[in-house]
N, C-alpha and C positions, 0 to 999 in steps of 0.2 A: 502495500499498500503507499503512496505516496502522498507529498501535505505542501502545501507554501514552505517558501526556504526559511519564511520570517517566524515560522513556530519552533517551539521549543517541546522537545519529544523526550519519555514522557515527562509528568512534572515530578516523580520520584528521583528520575535520573537526573534534570537539571538540578533539583534541589543538593543532591550529591555533590555534585562537580560546582556548585553557584560559588562557594566561599572561597574555592581554590582559584577557578578564573575569575574569581572579580579582584584577587589579593596579585597575582602575579601575568595575568593576559593584558590587563589593561597596560599597564607603564610598557611594556615592550612593547604593543600595537601603535604608540604613539609616538615614538623614538624616531631618530631621522630615516629617511629612505634608506631602505636598503639594497647594498649593492651584491652583484653574483660575484662569487669568492673569483674567478677567474676573468673580470672585467678589466680590472685596474684601473683606468683612469677615461675608461670609454663612457658614453654618455646612458648605455644599457648593457645589459648582459650580451654576451657574443650567444647569437643561438643558431639552428643548423638551419632556418628559413634563410637566414643572412648570407651565412657561410656557402651554402650549396646553390643558393640562389631562386628560392621560392618563392620570397619574396613579393616582387612586383610585378606578378602573373598567377593568375589562377587563384587570388583569395576567394573562398567561399561563404566563410564564413570567421568573425572574430568576438572575443568577446574580452574587452579590458579591465572591467572590473571598475571602472570612474566613476560612473552615477549612477544611483546616490553614493557618496563616499562611505556614508555606514546606512547600514538599513536591510529593509527587506530585499531579495533578488527579484529580479523579473518571473514570468510564470514559464518562461523557455528552459527553467533548471525544477527537477522536483526532487525532494528528501525522503529518503525512507529511514527508519530506526530509532534509537534514544541519542541523543544530543541533541546538538545544534547544529544548523547550518545558517550561514548568514552572510551578507554583505558588510563587510568589517574593514576600515579606512580602505579603501580603494579593491581589497582582495577578496576571493572568496574565503571562508573559514568556513573548516570542519572541527566542531570541538567536542569531542567525545568524552563521555565522562567512563566511568568505573566499571561498566559493562555495557555491552552489545555495540553492533555493527553501524553504524552511519555514513550514508552515501549522500551523495549529488548524482541525477542523471540528465546529461543534455536532449531535452524533447525535439520530435521533430524526425525524419523519415530517415536518415545518416546516411551514408556513401558506403559501397563496396572496396572502392578504392579512394586513393588518395593519400596527405602526408596531413598529421595533425602533433602538435608540439604544443609544450605548455611550462612554464616554468614556475615551480613550488619551494617549499620549504616546511620542514614541519618541528615538532618541540615535543620532549615528553616532561611534565609535572611530576605525576605521581612516582612513588616507588614504590618497591616490594609486590607488584602484582606482575601479572602477564604485559609484554610487549604489544601493543597494536602494532601491525601490519598496515604499512602507508600506499594505497594504490591507487594508479591511474591506467583506466582498463578503456579498450573499444569493446563495448558489448550489442549485441543484437539491438536494432533499436524499433522504435514504433509500435512495442508491445509482442514483437517478434518471439518464439520460446526461447529462453536463454541456457535452455538442457545445462541447469544446476553449473554454469561456467565451463562449458564443454566447447563455447566457441567462440571466446572472451582472447584478444591479444592487449599483451601488457605493455604500457611505456616505460612504468617501471613497478616495481614491487621489492621493499625493503623495512625494516624495523629501526623505529628512532636512533641512533646513537651505531648505528652501524656502519659496515665498511661496504659494505657490498649492494650493489643495486641490481635485481633479477628481471629478466623479461623473458616473453613466453608468447606462445601462437598457441590457439586450440583447436581443433575440429573434431569432428564426430567419427568412431562412435566413442573413442578415447585417447585419440593422438594429442601427445604433448612436444612442441618442442622449446627447450629452455635453456636459459645461459645467463651466466651472471657476470658485471663487472668489479674487480676488486678494488682495491685500492682509493675507495670515496672518502671523503668525509660526510658521513651525513647525520652529525649531531645538532646544536641546539641550533635554530635556523641559518642553515647554510641554504643558498639558495642554489639551486640546479638545475637545466630545462633537458626534459626527453622528450623526444621526437619518432614516431615512428612513419615511415613509408610502405605504402600497401598498393603494390600494382599485382597484376592478373598473373605474373609468374613468381614474384619474391615479396618479401618484407624483410626492411632493413631497419634498423633501431640506430637513434644517434642519443647520445647522453655529452650534455657538454659545446654541441655544437663538431660532435667525432663520430664517426659511423663507428658502431661498435660491432654488431653481427647482422650478417646477412643471412637468410636461410632460401634456399631456391627448390626443397625438395616438393617433389607433385603435390601429394597430401597435406600441404600448408594450410590450403585457405578453406573458409566454410563456405564460401558462397553468398551472406546474406548481410543485408546493409548494417551500418555499426556507427555506433555515436559514444558519446565519449562518459565515462561515469568517474567520479572520486570516490577513492573509499576509506574511510578507514576501520579495517577489519578484525575483529575481536575474534578469541579463540572462545568456543562455546563450553558454559557454563565455568567461566573463568573470572576473577577479580581482576579489572585492567588498571593499568597504569593511565592515569587521566591524561591527554593527550591533545594535540589538535595537527592540523594540519592546513595549509594557506595557499594558494593560486594568486599570481600575481596576473596572468593572464592564461589565455587558449585561445590555439587559433586554428585552421582548418584551410589547408588549399586544393586544388586538383593537382593534377599530375602534368599540367599542363607547360608546366616552364621545365626544362631540361637540369638535369645536376650538372652543377660546372665543375664538380670532381667525383672522382669514382667512387662509388660506394661498395665496391670489394670489400669483404671483410670476415673475419672467420664465421664457420656455421654454428648455428645451436646445437642441442646435446638433443638426438631423439630420445622421447621416452612415452610413460603411459599417463594420463588421467584418470585415476579411478573416480570420483565422484560426479564425471559426468551423468546425466539422469535421461 
């Protein structure tokens, strides 16, 4: 079930996190504008779209989260799960409490192929519980059957304060291609950009403007229109550490612009996704 992003769900979960979020989130979110750790003196972060030449051609949709600066999001996003999903200081923010998965999904028909990229950061506030998983995925769009995640493509999947981001592509009945980018700093509020390019014959993943994996095997693609979903994923029946993820922007391009650089990269690892339904 989905609901407007301005809603806080449910009362018990919101109350549990309220004191923590009020004392530690607000000062952080009103600090000076953040810079990507790899951007140096550049006016904004380096990203795959600018590096590989997508930016000026084929832009289909973009969400910069600039207006309103703080408040309810528009109806193009729907939220699910306990916690809070809202527009905060020019960013889409998912505040996760000590229990349950919270997500925000972009409405619309989706696309089978294209390029998607986002800039995000995360932070863990609680201690002593289980760690959330920070996820950006392409999922079946417009109410299509999700098959329990069996047709999803991940731009990134990691735990806060970790050192590796995982990417994957899944197809039915139980196929999964998966790989991890090590050596990352996924600690407190470190910005990174994550992108995926889905064509008719391959999927390429980009982290901080570098192509990190390209998979070309025949059974890679699900053939369904896909849309963006941001998720703070909890472990079932576990007390979780209070955490959040924030998106500065998310953008979607067609394949119109040719890549300015090769996208050859290491393949992913073939495996099984046994939770598909």
